[in-house]
C-alpha angles and dihedrals in degrees: 000000000000097000121082096256095169092053089049091051090049103041102033093074093039096051089039089055091052089051092049090050089054091058091075133212095292094066100054095144092053090047090054094048094045091049091051092049093048094047092047089049090052090050090051091053090049090053089052088051090053093047091052096044117110107217093186093076133058093207120115112264136203089021120186119191123180131152114259109168102006095183091068096031091249114157139190092238121168132173140142138218137173092294098052102039096065091049092048089051090049091051094049091045093059095045097083092036093058090050092050093045090057095042096109102009100065110065102153122075091349093171092056093047094051093043091053092056094045092051090046091052092053093047092051092049089048090053092052089051100042117115095172115084097222093043088053091051093050092053091041092057099033093061089064091068100064091041089049089053094045093054094038097049105033101024133108131278095287094044095123092057091045094049094048091048092047093049096045095048096047096039096047091048092052093050088072089051090053090054089052092049092051091049091052090051092050094052098037103032092226140086093208111127091203091055090048087058089065099037113111118234135179120251097250091049091047091052093051091047091047091053091048091053090042091057091057100041099038090057091049096052085035111233126190125295096022092054101096095099093063102067091047092048092048095047093051099037121095115249094267091050092052091048095053093040092054100033100044117003096057089055091062090076093054091045090051092056089051096046100037119009101046102041099034098043105023096149093051090045089054091048094048099037092108090057093052093043091051092053090046093053091047088055093048096049109023097040088048088061090046090054089052094066099045119121096189113078094216092050091050092053091044092055089043088057092054090051094048093045087058085075090062096060091038091054093048098049103038087074090083092054091048091053091049091052097054114322093263102173091180093060093045091049090051090054095051093042089047089053091052093046088049090054092052094042093047088051091058097040100043092043090052093047093053089048089053091051088048091055091055094042092052088058104039102015091226133108095185114120090215091062092065139056134147095024089152089069093063103023107038096159092048090048091053093056094041093052091049092052094045090049089051088049089056092051102257111183110249092040128089091248091070100050103062095040092048092051092049094047091047090051092045090061088065092054102040133339092223092055089057093043094052093042089050090060088076088073088062097039093043091052090046099055095033097049094040089056090047090051093051099040108028107029137042128050120333106278101215145339092276091060090048089060096050118125121218122249118289127228095273094051092044091053093051094048093039094055091052091045089056091053093047090054095040094054090042095052100031113024093151098098090052093048093046091052092061102029099095092047091048092052091050092050092050092048088050097051092050091063116079117234095193116137 
């Protein structure tokens, strides 16, 4: 492609958001329609990106390189590979759905709400494309601003506390990453992430850099014990904010490990893999038990997200143990690919679950499990979608939730039996908290008069949930296209981390 497709993907939503903001509060209907058109256009461009992507090579594609701040050798450098394209598609996929989900619910400052999500979409796509360290950091930090505003302006009663906690955790973590980026520029003379992948570093330097990157990306995932901001942010965020937070923003941490921590500091990653694996398994098991006792539906799904995202870091770091046990590149590749599939699957499933909670909240204005019961009697179509998504959340074979976790557990066996055993507990815990919520909310006798008066989902809500349901089943039954898209990049990453970069 001769046209700058990555710049279009990045700046179309951002400039579109500015245009929607300019419409003002009086033209809410036009703001909704314009936002839908812009987000659908961005999705169409993302589909063109996918169609033109060559999955047989690990090389960066659709590269754009232009000087930005020449004095410091900072460039506007974009490019994509098998790791970034699936996440860009996921981001563009949820753009129109978030607009549709808020179509009738958001009545105040509609233009600002829609503009915030459009700008956020462009910033996230830009971050997944960025191949310049400082450009990555700018996108990485800038996306906090619209999410901060979304939670702070349209959130629940404790939104101020939640927004401040969200901002402080994520911002403070990324400060350590900035220090690491500046150090890399000082010793290498470049901001190019690809050149940093090849730049030799001593072990002590690698460890400090790894910990700096870890501080930023562990908070974003979030890993235990820096996870406490997420349940508060989810509970207070409006439905659209929770969807984007769970479906896209949590994946930035996993992407950061793939793009920075593993290839730039491979020796330190190998030395500290046990530390990361231990934290991942704590998240998988302990946070699963925490989810089991939640009474707020959003909090339960938030803790579930932390548990499921533990599979991402587990899949990425068990590769070192597999290599030590016999240099089985196939098993290591399965772990990394499983982590990527888990990120995409979790995006679909968690986004759908928060949309389901949003449907109920819009009707009863309660997220408490105790306030429901027997919803299937009055909302059969909603119940069908909700049960599907909760079953996917518990890892039901045939859904996307099964594929990534199965690949990671299978790979973990080749590293250490106990890794696989502990990770496998999520299949029990996930089923426990997911099905127990379904039993109390969806099935049984009608809980109260308010539930008896509920109306089933309308056409707009059915379309939003139906589209995601198709993707959950498609990835669950036919994950091959997704795996093939990333396979060459995974092999290149594994070849890279096996080569020492020590001075």
